[in-house]
Structure formats: C-alpha cells, structure tokens
C-alpha positions as CSV (number, residue, x, y, z in Angstrom):
1,X,268.2,78.2,150.4
2,X,268.1,81.0,152.9
3,X,271.7,81.9,152.1
4,X,271.0,82.0,148.4
5,X,267.9,84.3,149.1
6,X,270.0,86.6,151.2
7,X,272.7,86.7,148.6
8,X,270.1,87.7,145.9
9,X,268.6,90.4,148.1
10,X,272.0,91.9,148.8
11,X,272.9,92.0,145.1
12,X,269.6,93.7,144.3
13,X,270.1,96.3,147.0
14,X,273.6,97.1,145.8
15,X,272.4,97.4,142.2
16,X,269.6,99.9,143.2
17,X,272.0,102.0,145.2
18,X,274.5,102.1,142.3
19,X,271.9,103.1,139.8
20,X,270.7,106.0,142.0
21,X,274.2,107.3,142.5
22,X,275.0,107.0,138.8
23,X,271.8,109.1,137.9
24,X,272.9,111.6,140.5
25,X,276.4,112.0,139.0
26,X,275.0,112.3,135.5
27,X,272.7,115.1,136.7
28,X,275.8,116.8,138.3
29,X,277.6,116.5,134.9
30,X,274.7,118.1,133.0
31,X,273.8,120.9,135.5
32,X,276.9,123.1,134.8
33,X,276.2,122.9,131.1
34,X,272.6,123.8,131.6
35,X,273.5,126.8,133.8
36,X,276.1,128.0,131.4
37,X,273.8,127.7,128.4
38,X,270.8,129.4,130.2
39,X,272.7,132.2,131.9
40,X,273.5,135.1,129.7
41,X,275.0,137.3,132.4
42,X,278.0,135.1,133.2
43,X,280.0,136.5,130.4
44,X,283.4,134.9,129.6
45,X,284.6,131.8,131.5
46,X,287.4,132.6,133.8
47,X,290.6,130.5,133.6
48,X,290.9,130.3,137.4
49,X,287.4,128.6,137.5
50,X,288.4,126.1,134.8
51,X,291.7,125.3,136.6
52,X,289.8,124.8,139.8
53,X,287.5,122.2,138.2
54,X,290.5,120.5,136.6
55,X,292.3,120.3,140.0
56,X,289.1,118.8,141.5
57,X,288.9,116.3,138.6
58,X,292.5,115.3,139.2
59,X,291.8,114.8,142.9
60,X,288.7,112.7,142.1
61,X,290.7,110.5,139.7
62,X,293.3,109.9,142.4
63,X,290.5,109.0,144.8
64,X,289.2,106.6,142.2
65,X,292.6,105.0,141.9
66,X,292.7,104.6,145.7
67,X,289.4,102.7,145.4
68,X,291.0,100.3,142.8
69,X,288.8,101.8,140.0
70,X,291.5,100.9,137.5
71,X,290.6,97.2,138.2
72,X,286.9,97.4,139.2
73,X,285.7,100.3,136.9
74,X,288.4,100.7,134.3
75,X,286.2,101.9,131.5
76,X,284.6,104.7,133.5
77,X,288.0,105.7,134.9
78,X,289.5,105.8,131.4
79,X,286.7,108.1,130.3
80,X,287.4,110.4,133.2
81,X,291.1,110.5,132.4
82,X,290.4,111.1,128.7
83,X,288.0,113.9,129.5
84,X,290.6,115.5,131.8
85,X,293.3,115.4,129.1
86,X,290.8,116.9,126.6
87,X,290.0,119.7,129.1
88,X,293.6,120.6,129.4
89,X,293.9,120.7,125.7
90,X,290.9,122.9,125.5
91,X,292.5,125.3,128.0
92,X,295.5,125.4,125.8
93,X,293.3,126.2,122.8
94,X,291.5,128.9,124.9
95,X,288.1,127.2,124.6
96,X,286.8,128.1,128.0
97,X,283.3,126.6,127.6
98,X,284.6,123.3,126.2
99,X,287.3,123.1,128.9
100,X,284.7,123.7,131.6
101,X,282.4,121.1,130.1
102,X,285.2,118.5,129.8
103,X,286.5,119.2,133.3
104,X,283.1,118.7,134.8
105,X,282.7,115.5,132.8
106,X,286.1,114.3,134.0
107,X,285.1,115.1,137.6
108,X,281.7,113.3,137.3
109,X,283.2,110.2,135.6
110,X,285.9,110.0,138.2
111,X,283.4,110.2,141.0
112,X,281.2,107.6,139.2
113,X,284.2,105.3,138.8
114,X,285.1,105.7,142.5
115,X,281.5,104.8,143.6
116,X,281.3,102.0,141.1
117,X,284.6,100.5,142.4
118,X,283.4,100.9,146.0
119,X,280.1,99.1,145.3
120,X,281.8,96.3,143.4
121,X,284.3,95.9,146.2
122,X,281.4,95.7,148.7
123,X,279.7,93.3,146.4
124,X,282.8,91.1,146.2
125,X,283.1,91.2,150.0
126,X,279.4,90.2,150.3
127,X,279.9,87.4,147.8
128,X,282.9,86.2,149.8
129,X,280.8,86.2,153.0
130,X,278.0,84.3,151.3
131,X,280.4,81.7,149.9
132,X,281.9,81.3,153.4
133,X,278.5,80.8,154.9
134,X,277.6,78.4,152.2
135,X,280.8,76.4,152.8
136,X,280.0,76.4,156.6
137,X,276.5,75.1,155.7
138,X,277.9,72.4,153.6
139,X,280.4,71.5,156.3
140,X,277.6,71.4,158.9
141,X,275.5,69.3,156.6
142,X,278.4,66.9,156.2
143,X,278.9,66.9,160.0
144,X,275.2,66.2,160.5
145,X,275.4,63.3,158.1
146,X,278.4,62.0,159.9
147,X,276.6,62.4,163.2
148,X,273.5,60.6,161.8
149,X,275.8,57.8,160.6
150,X,277.5,57.6,164.0
151,X,274.1,57.6,165.8
152,X,272.9,54.7,163.5
153,X,276.1,52.9,164.3
154,X,275.6,53.5,168.0
155,X,272.1,52.1,167.8
156,X,273.4,49.0,166.0
157,X,276.1,48.7,168.8
158,X,273.4,49.0,171.5
159,X,271.4,46.2,169.8
160,X,274.5,44.1,169.6
161,X,275.2,44.8,173.3
162,X,271.7,43.9,174.3
163,X,272.0,40.6,172.4
164,X,275.4,40.0,174.1
165,X,273.8,40.8,177.5
166,X,271.1,38.3,176.9
167,X,273.7,35.7,175.9
168,X,275.8,36.5,178.9
169,X,272.8,36.2,181.2
170,X,272.0,32.8,179.7
171,X,275.6,31.7,180.1
172,X,275.6,32.9,183.7
173,X,272.5,31.0,184.5
174,X,274.0,27.8,183.0
175,X,277.3,28.4,185.0
176,X,275.3,28.9,188.2
177,X,273.5,25.6,187.7
178,X,276.8,23.8,187.0
179,X,278.3,25.4,190.1
180,X,275.4,24.2,192.2
181,X,275.8,20.7,190.8
182,X,279.5,20.8,191.5
183,X,278.8,22.0,195.1
184,X,276.5,19.0,195.7
185,X,279.1,16.6,194.3
186,X,281.8,18.1,196.5
187,X,279.6,17.7,199.6
188,X,279.0,14.1,198.7
189,X,282.7,13.5,198.1
190,X,283.5,15.1,201.5
191,X,281.1,12.7,203.3
192,X,282.6,9.8,201.5
193,X,286.1,10.9,202.3
194,X,285.2,11.4,206.0
195,X,283.8,7.9,206.1
196,X,287.0,6.5,204.6
197,X,289.3,8.5,206.8
198,X,289.8,5.6,209.3
199,X,290.7,3.3,206.5
200,X,293.0,5.8,204.9
201,X,294.8,6.4,208.3
202,X,295.5,2.8,208.7
203,X,296.8,2.6,205.1
204,X,299.0,5.7,205.8
205,X,300.6,4.0,208.8
206,X,301.4,1.0,206.6
207,X,302.7,3.2,203.9
208,X,305.0,5.1,206.3
209,X,306.5,1.8,207.4
210,X,307.1,0.8,203.9
211,X,308.7,4.2,203.2
212,X,311.2,3.8,206.0
213,X,312.2,0.5,204.6
214,X,312.6,2.0,201.2
215,X,314.7,4.8,202.6
216,X,317.1,2.3,204.1
217,X,317.4,0.5,200.8
218,X,317.9,3.9,199.0
219,X,320.9,4.7,201.3
220,X,322.4,1.4,200.5
221,X,321.9,2.1,196.8
222,X,323.5,5.5,197.1
223,X,326.6,4.0,198.6
224,X,326.8,1.6,195.7
225,X,326.3,4.6,193.2
226,X,329.2,6.5,194.8
227,X,331.4,3.6,194.3
228,X,330.4,3.3,190.7
229,X,331.0,7.1,190.1
230,X,334.5,6.8,191.4
231,X,335.2,3.9,189.1
232,X,333.6,5.9,186.2
233,X,335.8,8.9,186.9
234,X,339.0,6.8,186.8
235,X,337.8,5.4,183.4
236,X,337.1,8.9,182.0
237,X,340.5,10.1,183.1
238,X,342.1,7.2,181.2
239,X,340.0,8.0,178.1
240,X,341.0,11.7,178.2
241,X,344.7,10.9,178.3
242,X,344.2,8.6,175.3
243,X,342.3,11.4,173.4
244,X,345.1,13.8,174.2
245,X,347.8,11.5,172.8
246,X,345.6,10.9,169.6
247,X,345.1,14.7,169.1
248,X,348.8,15.4,169.4
249,X,349.5,12.7,166.8
250,X,346.8,14.1,164.5
251,X,348.3,17.7,164.8
252,X,351.7,16.4,163.9
253,X,350.3,14.5,160.9
254,X,348.4,17.6,159.7
255,X,351.4,19.8,159.9
256,X,353.5,17.3,158.0
257,X,350.8,17.1,155.3
258,X,350.6,20.9,155.0
259,X,354.4,21.1,154.6
260,X,354.2,18.5,151.8
261,X,351.2,20.3,150.1
262,X,352.9,23.7,150.2
263,X,356.0,22.3,148.7
264,X,354.0,20.7,145.8
265,X,352.0,24.0,145.3
266,X,355.2,26.0,145.1
267,X,356.5,23.7,142.4
268,X,353.2,24.0,140.4
269,X,352.8,27.7,140.9
270,X,356.2,28.6,139.4
271,X,355.2,26.8,136.2
272,X,351.8,28.4,136.1
273,X,353.2,31.9,136.7
274,X,355.7,31.5,133.9
275,X,353.0,30.4,131.5
276,X,350.6,33.2,132.5
277,X,353.4,35.8,132.2
278,X,354.2,34.7,128.7
279,X,350.4,34.8,127.8
280,X,350.0,38.3,129.2
281,X,353.1,39.6,127.4
282,X,351.8,38.1,124.1
283,X,348.3,39.7,124.6
284,X,349.9,43.0,125.4
285,X,351.9,43.0,122.2
286,X,348.8,42.0,120.2
287,X,346.7,44.8,121.8
288,X,349.3,47.4,121.0
289,X,349.7,46.2,117.5
290,X,345.9,46.4,117.0
291,X,345.7,49.9,118.4
292,X,348.4,51.0,116.0
293,X,346.6,49.4,113.1
294,X,343.3,51.0,114.2
295,X,344.9,54.4,114.4
296,X,346.0,54.1,110.8
297,X,342.4,53.1,109.8
298,X,340.8,56.1,111.5
299,X,339.4,58.9,109.3
300,X,341.5,62.0,109.0
301,X,339.8,65.0,110.7
302,X,340.0,68.6,109.5
303,X,341.4,69.7,112.8
304,X,339.3,72.9,112.5
305,X,335.8,73.8,113.4
306,X,333.2,76.4,112.3
307,X,331.4,76.2,115.7
308,X,331.5,79.1,118.2
309,X,332.5,78.7,121.8
310,X,328.9,79.0,122.9
311,X,327.9,76.2,120.4
312,X,330.7,74.0,121.6
313,X,329.7,74.5,125.2
314,X,326.0,73.7,124.3
315,X,327.1,70.5,122.5
316,X,329.2,69.4,125.5
317,X,326.3,70.0,127.9
318,X,324.1,67.9,125.6
319,X,326.6,65.0,125.7
320,X,327.0,65.3,129.5
321,X,323.2,64.8,129.8
322,X,323.5,61.8,127.5
323,X,326.3,60.3,129.7
324,X,324.3,60.9,132.9
325,X,321.3,59.0,131.4
326,X,323.6,56.1,130.8
327,X,325.0,56.2,134.4
328,X,321.4,56.2,135.7
329,X,320.6,53.3,133.3
330,X,317.7,55.3,131.8
331,X,317.9,53.7,128.4
332,X,314.9,55.6,127.0
333,X,316.4,59.0,127.9
334,X,319.7,57.8,126.6
335,X,318.3,56.8,123.2
336,X,316.2,59.9,122.8
337,X,319.3,61.9,122.0
338,X,320.0,60.0,118.8
339,X,318.8,60.8,115.3
340,X,316.5,58.2,113.7
341,X,319.1,57.3,111.1
342,X,322.0,57.2,113.6
343,X,324.6,54.5,112.9
344,X,326.9,52.5,115.2
345,X,330.3,51.1,114.1
346,X,331.3,48.3,116.5
347,X,334.7,46.7,116.7
348,X,335.3,43.8,119.1
349,X,338.9,42.6,119.7
350,X,339.0,39.1,121.2
351,X,342.2,37.0,121.4
352,X,343.9,38.9,118.5
353,X,340.8,38.4,116.4
354,X,339.0,41.6,115.2
355,X,335.3,41.6,114.5
356,X,333.8,44.7,112.9
357,X,330.0,45.2,112.7
358,X,327.8,48.0,111.3
359,X,324.6,48.3,113.4
360,X,321.4,50.2,112.5
361,X,319.3,51.9,115.1
362,X,317.2,48.8,116.1
363,X,320.3,46.7,116.5
364,X,322.0,49.5,118.4
365,X,319.2,49.6,120.9
366,X,319.6,45.9,121.7
367,X,323.4,46.4,122.0
368,X,323.0,49.4,124.3
369,X,320.7,47.6,126.6
370,X,323.2,44.7,127.0
371,X,326.1,47.1,127.7
372,X,324.2,49.4,130.0
373,X,323.0,46.5,132.2
374,X,326.7,45.5,132.8
375,X,328.7,47.1,135.5
376,X,331.2,49.4,133.7
377,X,333.5,51.9,135.4
378,X,334.3,55.2,133.6
379,X,338.1,55.7,133.4
380,X,338.5,58.7,131.1
381,X,336.6,61.2,128.9
382,X,337.5,64.0,126.5
383,X,335.8,66.5,124.2
384,X,336.8,67.9,120.8
385,X,335.2,69.9,118.0
386,X,335.7,69.2,114.2
387,X,333.8,70.8,111.4
388,X,330.2,71.2,112.5
389,X,330.4,68.5,115.1
390,X,331.2,68.1,118.7
391,X,333.0,64.9,119.5
392,X,333.2,63.1,122.8
393,X,335.2,60.0,123.8
394,X,334.4,58.0,126.9
395,X,336.4,55.0,128.1
396,X,335.1,52.3,130.5
397,X,336.5,49.2,132.0
398,X,335.4,46.2,134.0
399,X,337.0,43.0,135.3
400,X,336.8,40.4,132.6
401,X,334.8,37.3,133.1
402,X,337.9,35.4,132.1
403,X,340.0,37.2,134.8
404,X,342.6,35.2,136.5
405,X,343.7,35.2,140.2
406,X,346.9,34.3,142.0
407,X,348.8,37.6,142.5
408,X,349.4,38.5,138.8
409,X,347.8,41.4,136.8
410,X,344.1,40.7,136.2
411,X,342.6,40.9,132.7
412,X,340.0,43.5,131.9
413,X,337.3,44.3,129.3
414,X,337.8,47.8,127.9
415,X,335.0,49.8,126.1
416,X,335.7,53.0,124.2
417,X,332.7,55.1,123.0
418,X,333.1,57.9,120.5
419,X,330.0,60.0,119.7
420,X,329.5,62.7,117.1
421,X,326.8,65.3,117.7
422,X,325.6,68.2,115.5
423,X,322.7,70.6,115.5
424,X,319.5,69.4,113.9
425,X,317.4,72.6,113.7
426,X,317.5,74.0,117.2
427,X,318.5,70.7,118.9
428,X,321.6,68.7,119.2
429,X,321.5,65.1,118.1
430,X,323.9,62.1,118.0
431,X,324.2,61.0,114.3
432,X,327.3,58.7,114.5
433,X,328.9,56.5,117.2
434,X,331.7,54.0,117.2
435,X,332.6,51.4,119.8
436,X,336.0,49.6,120.4
437,X,335.7,46.7,122.8
438,X,338.8,44.9,124.0
439,X,338.1,41.6,125.8
440,X,340.4,40.0,128.4
441,X,343.4,42.3,128.0
442,X,345.9,43.8,130.5
443,X,344.9,47.3,131.6
444,X,348.1,49.0,130.5
445,X,348.3,51.4,127.5
446,X,345.2,50.1,125.8
447,X,342.8,52.2,127.8
448,X,344.6,55.4,126.8
449,X,344.5,54.6,123.0
C-alpha cells in the first residue's frame, strides 16, 4: 500500500510540474506577439531577426529529438516542425510578422515537446522503479510465507522429536530394567558354575581320556582311508582309459556319418539347383514379357510441357517433401499432398498373373498404410514434366517373403510408384498415382522398367 501511495504522489508531482512549464512556454509564445502588436516604434521586422529565431527553433527541435520527443511527444514535435516549415515559407513570401510569429511558435512547441518528453521519460523511470519495488515486495511476501511455512514445519518437527524423545526415554528405562535382570541372572549362573567346577573338572579328565582313545582309533581309520584312496585312484584310471577309447570310437563314427550326409546332400542339392534355375529363368521371361506388354498399354504422353523452369523446380520440391514424409512414415503428412478426388491405379503381378485394381481415396489410404509399414528400400527415382504436370517415378525393393536360400539369386518384391502433380490454385497437389508391384521376381531388368 505504501508503494502504491508513493507512486500516486510521484505521478501527481510530475503532472503539476509539467503543467507549470507548459503554461510558461505558452506565455513565451504569446509574449513576442504582444510586444510586436503593442509597439509602434519597432517599424519593419528585420530578416536577420527572423533567421535568428528560425535557427533557435531548429536547435530546439534537434534537442527535442535528442530527448526522444518523436516517441514521447510526437504530436507537439510535429506542430513545432510544421510551424518551422511555415515560418520558412513566410520568409520566402516576405511576410516578416507572420514568419516571426511562426518561428516563435516553432521554438515554443519544440521546447514544450522536449520538456514533455523529459517528464514522460522521468515518469517511465519512476514507474519502472515502482514496479521493481512492488516485485521485491511480492518476492519478500512470498519468502515470508515460505519462512512461516518452514517455521510451522519446524514446530511440527520439534513436537515429533519431543514425542520420539519420550519414547526413547521409556525404551531406555525398559532396557535398563532388562539389563539389571540379566545381570542378576548372570551372577546367579556364575555362582552355579563355580559350584559345579569340581564336577566339571572331573568330567573333563574323563573326556580327555576318551579323546585320546578316539584319536588312536582315528589314526587307524586314516590308514584304512589312504588304502581305499589308492584303490579308488587305480579304478578311476581304468575308467578314464575306457572313456578315451569310447570317445575315439564316437569321433570316428561321427566323421563317417558326416561324410555320408554330405554325399547325400550333394546329390539332392544338384537336383534342387537345377529345378530352381529353371524356375527363375521362367519367371524372368514372364516378367520381361509383362513389362513389354505394360509398356504397350501405357498412355502416350505429349513429350512437351507448358511449365516454366521455376514451376518444374517447385513441383519437384513438392514431390521431394512427399517422399520424405513416406521415408519418415508420417502417413498424415504424406496423404495431405493429394487432392480429395485423387485416384490410384494398382497393378500386382504374381506368378505370371496380373491383377489390376482402381482405388478411390479411402481405399488408397488403407493401401498406403500397409505399404508404408513394410521395409522398402528405394532403388531409383526420376522426374519428368508433361503438359501441365510434373511426373515422378520412384522404385523400391525388398526381399520377398517367398525368398529362397542356398547360394542362388534371391527373389524380391519390386514396387514402382508414379505420381502426377499439378498446381491447384497456388499449391501443388497429387491428382493421379499408379503402382506396379512385382512379387517374388529376380532383381534383374525388372527394376529398371
């Protein structure tokens, strides 16, 4: 509350000072006019006097700029600059009285603008100090609240410590009583042991005699154990020799079995390789025949474009962003680059059978999600322009799920994507796409077609 009261008093003081200075400058502005109007002996206004006032006005305007009046008192400063310009025009028109009036007005307005900017700057500084003090007060209040909370927690801890102290005192008293009882019991036991010492000594003598007899029997038993150990070592040596002979026989039998298995595998492998080679050659011919047939079915392009180099570069950049979204598996960003009526023509070649499908946008979304989730490796890409479209072709491959092993060329799945983009308004959009998917084919010339 005290900070707010000080802030209000400071603002009121600045306001009163600013009003007094403003009235003073207005009086300075009107005084020359009054003197000129009332003095009949002054005669004509001299040009040197007018130029002197104009120079003073320019200096005052520069001082106002240095005080940041263009930000803090822009209206007053603009009035001063306008009056100065008008005074110069009056000098050119040889209006000495008007020029003198306007020059004094410019001087007064510039000084008022400077003072106003200075007062506002001081007011802003005072406001900043007040805000800083208020922030410190808030911080101190927060620290005081934290200290009060810590004090309350300390009081709670002291109460808990007092309770623990009382509990420890009670436990100590109980332990002391138990120790006294134990001490009495130990003293009683000591007396009883002292009484029985004679009896125990007699019993010790008897025990020592029995121990010596037992040691004699133990030495005899050790001699018998040594004899049994020697017999056991001889038996173990015989067993180890028998195991060695058995291991050598097992090794010879295993080697013979491996030779037989290798010979049988070589016989079977030659037949399998021949069958697989025939199958791969047949699939290669079928794939090449299909590619040639598909080339004949493709639509004939115009082989010319109306797009500029800048438009083609923009279209290629759009397609590159589309491809990056697919690589990042960002399906939403990938799909956002299609038009709502985009179409997908899908052709799947599987074991010489060709399946063609036309997919709408919803079906295309499901198909894209399945394909994006799979691990495809990009093998090639190229760009072209035809008509009003930019065309991109991307080729991918992956090891087929039906891939074979055994040292012969593996089978792959090949996926070719061709997208057509054009400008829709100010944006590029994909309006047509075609897929060609080859399943379980050799990775020869098919990927390049």
